[in-house]
Backbone as CSV, one residue per row, in Angstrom:
resi,resn,N_x,N_y,N_z,CA_x,CA_y,CA_z,C_x,C_y,C_z
1,UNK,-68.181,-61.606,38.990,-67.322,-61.910,39.834,-66.765,-63.465,39.937
2,UNK,-68.139,-64.411,39.632,-67.903,-65.705,39.475,-66.723,-66.263,38.516
3,UNK,-66.864,-65.559,37.442,-65.976,-65.604,36.318,-64.405,-65.412,37.024
4,UNK,-64.385,-64.302,37.145,-62.968,-64.217,37.789,-62.635,-64.806,38.375
5,UNK,-63.168,-65.683,39.213,-62.734,-66.767,40.530,-62.462,-68.241,39.235
6,UNK,-63.265,-68.255,38.460,-62.995,-69.029,37.875,-61.940,-69.058,36.827
7,UNK,-61.290,-67.586,36.382,-60.299,-67.720,35.439,-59.296,-67.838,36.698
8,UNK,-59.192,-67.310,37.686,-58.245,-67.462,38.655,-57.624,-69.062,38.776
9,UNK,-58.873,-69.525,39.099,-58.817,-71.216,39.611,-58.013,-71.784,38.251
10,UNK,-58.639,-71.187,37.182,-58.106,-71.753,35.892,-56.299,-71.780,35.558
11,UNK,-55.797,-70.592,35.778,-54.634,-70.118,35.798,-53.835,-70.923,36.865
12,UNK,-54.107,-71.039,38.117,-53.843,-71.459,38.787,-53.277,-73.317,38.841
13,UNK,-54.760,-73.742,37.884,-54.226,-75.250,37.912,-53.349,-75.397,36.393
14,UNK,-53.448,-74.519,35.671,-52.418,-74.472,34.361,-50.732,-74.220,34.882
15,UNK,-50.691,-73.209,36.072,-49.367,-73.177,36.593,-48.945,-74.347,36.993
16,UNK,-49.768,-75.103,37.877,-49.460,-76.674,38.846,-49.295,-77.268,37.720
17,UNK,-49.896,-77.445,36.739,-49.866,-78.514,35.485,-48.482,-78.438,34.933
18,UNK,-47.770,-77.310,34.708,-46.797,-76.878,33.822,-45.423,-77.037,34.831
19,UNK,-45.649,-76.899,36.067,-44.784,-77.259,37.079,-44.633,-78.636,37.315
20,UNK,-45.735,-79.442,37.066,-45.255,-80.833,37.469,-44.903,-81.444,36.432
21,UNK,-45.160,-81.192,35.237,-44.228,-81.014,33.913,-42.979,-81.094,33.712
22,UNK,-42.542,-79.967,34.507,-41.084,-79.517,34.606,-40.521,-80.627,35.554
23,UNK,-41.186,-81.345,36.348,-40.523,-82.458,37.038,-40.234,-83.212,36.088
24,UNK,-40.995,-83.870,35.702,-40.486,-85.323,34.674,-39.386,-84.355,33.815
25,UNK,-39.046,-83.402,33.128,-38.062,-83.008,32.478,-36.562,-83.495,33.389
26,UNK,-36.611,-82.600,34.628,-35.753,-82.409,35.504,-35.356,-84.394,35.818
27,UNK,-36.138,-84.739,36.081,-35.770,-86.389,36.446,-35.250,-86.852,34.888
28,UNK,-35.508,-86.517,33.978,-34.773,-86.972,32.634,-35.895,-87.961,32.073
29,UNK,-37.157,-87.662,32.116,-37.882,-88.678,31.283,-38.693,-87.992,30.868
30,UNK,-38.523,-87.147,30.190,-39.374,-86.250,29.214,-39.728,-87.145,27.810
31,UNK,-38.800,-88.023,27.613,-38.979,-89.003,26.724,-39.571,-90.152,26.489
32,UNK,-39.762,-90.320,27.522,-40.313,-91.665,27.992,-42.205,-91.506,28.079
33,UNK,-42.652,-92.878,27.712,-44.320,-92.917,27.219,-44.779,-92.707,28.602
34,UNK,-45.903,-91.975,28.443,-46.699,-91.671,29.077,-47.550,-92.823,29.949
35,UNK,-47.464,-93.953,29.403,-48.138,-95.262,30.223,-47.210,-95.789,31.339
36,UNK,-45.887,-95.620,30.842,-44.498,-95.834,31.961,-44.810,-94.713,32.596
37,UNK,-44.889,-93.381,32.679,-44.574,-92.417,33.655,-45.646,-92.532,34.750
38,UNK,-47.246,-92.473,34.003,-47.760,-92.910,34.935,-47.611,-94.393,35.909
39,UNK,-47.358,-95.382,35.445,-47.448,-96.489,36.027,-45.922,-96.032,37.243
40,UNK,-44.568,-95.568,36.583,-43.845,-94.975,37.803,-44.331,-94.434,38.903
41,UNK,-45.033,-93.289,38.706,-46.191,-92.484,39.595,-47.033,-93.431,40.417
42,UNK,-47.717,-94.261,39.866,-48.428,-95.165,40.645,-47.672,-96.159,41.702
43,UNK,-46.723,-96.457,41.070,-46.021,-97.412,41.773,-45.220,-97.083,43.253
44,UNK,-44.784,-95.425,42.761,-44.179,-94.640,44.175,-45.037,-94.266,45.022
45,UNK,-46.316,-93.904,44.488,-47.403,-93.803,45.307,-47.859,-94.864,46.383
46,UNK,-47.985,-96.018,45.535,-48.161,-97.667,46.359,-46.767,-97.712,47.732
47,UNK,-45.823,-97.208,47.173,-44.657,-97.550,48.018,-44.450,-96.742,49.142
48,UNK,-45.056,-95.279,48.830,-44.624,-94.679,50.013,-45.578,-94.167,51.139
49,UNK,-46.985,-94.961,50.388,-48.286,-94.733,51.667,-47.718,-95.617,52.536
50,UNK,-47.736,-94.850,53.931,-47.334,-95.700,55.065,-46.154,-95.661,55.334
51,UNK,-45.040,-95.929,54.465,-43.584,-96.179,54.954,-42.723,-94.822,54.519
52,UNK,-42.957,-94.333,56.104,-41.823,-93.041,55.959,-40.313,-93.360,55.614
53,UNK,-40.268,-93.740,56.118,-38.586,-94.092,55.436,-38.582,-94.169,53.832
54,UNK,-39.291,-94.813,53.273,-39.213,-94.596,51.905,-39.701,-93.002,51.316
55,UNK,-40.328,-92.468,52.095,-41.138,-91.486,51.626,-39.801,-90.363,51.835
56,UNK,-39.070,-90.409,53.081,-37.902,-89.697,53.467,-36.646,-90.017,52.231
57,UNK,-36.865,-91.526,52.204,-35.529,-91.582,51.064,-35.585,-90.770,49.987
58,UNK,-36.801,-90.893,49.547,-37.176,-90.090,47.795,-37.052,-88.537,48.283
59,UNK,-37.447,-88.179,49.113,-37.766,-86.804,49.626,-36.558,-86.097,49.261
60,UNK,-34.996,-86.851,50.366,-33.679,-86.813,50.081,-33.213,-86.630,48.704
61,UNK,-33.664,-87.677,47.801,-33.123,-87.786,46.487,-33.454,-86.242,45.654
62,UNK,-34.875,-85.885,45.939,-35.659,-84.949,45.106,-35.078,-83.476,45.794
63,UNK,-34.866,-83.403,47.066,-33.795,-82.161,47.351,-32.262,-81.826,47.317
64,UNK,-31.979,-83.117,46.656,-30.455,-83.116,46.223,-30.609,-82.688,45.253
65,UNK,-31.403,-83.259,44.249,-31.897,-82.899,42.243,-31.873,-81.204,42.565
66,UNK,-33.051,-80.582,43.810,-33.409,-79.534,43.460,-31.864,-78.582,43.917
67,UNK,-31.544,-78.996,45.064,-30.008,-78.051,45.354,-28.826,-78.115,43.756
68,UNK,-29.067,-79.470,43.159,-27.916,-79.367,42.154,-28.604,-78.477,40.936
69,UNK,-29.527,-77.428,41.065,-29.798,-76.956,39.870,-28.983,-76.323,39.274
70,UNK,-28.057,-75.419,39.757,-27.105,-74.942,39.198,-25.965,-75.531,38.643
71,UNK,-25.955,-76.468,38.425,-24.579,-77.621,37.973,-25.098,-77.578,36.487
């Protein structure tokens, strides 16, 4: 039973990582260096912490990008 739970957790984790990688591709950052990508994410995390307006602004940009998937 424990092995089954572990396998399911690993599958879920793998799926999540694949989806997150897809976001990098969708953002047009596929060929950037990993250190740059990590720096962007760390900077964004710092900027949105406690700043609901910035968080909303970035969420709107993301929502628009998802809305344009068919284009």
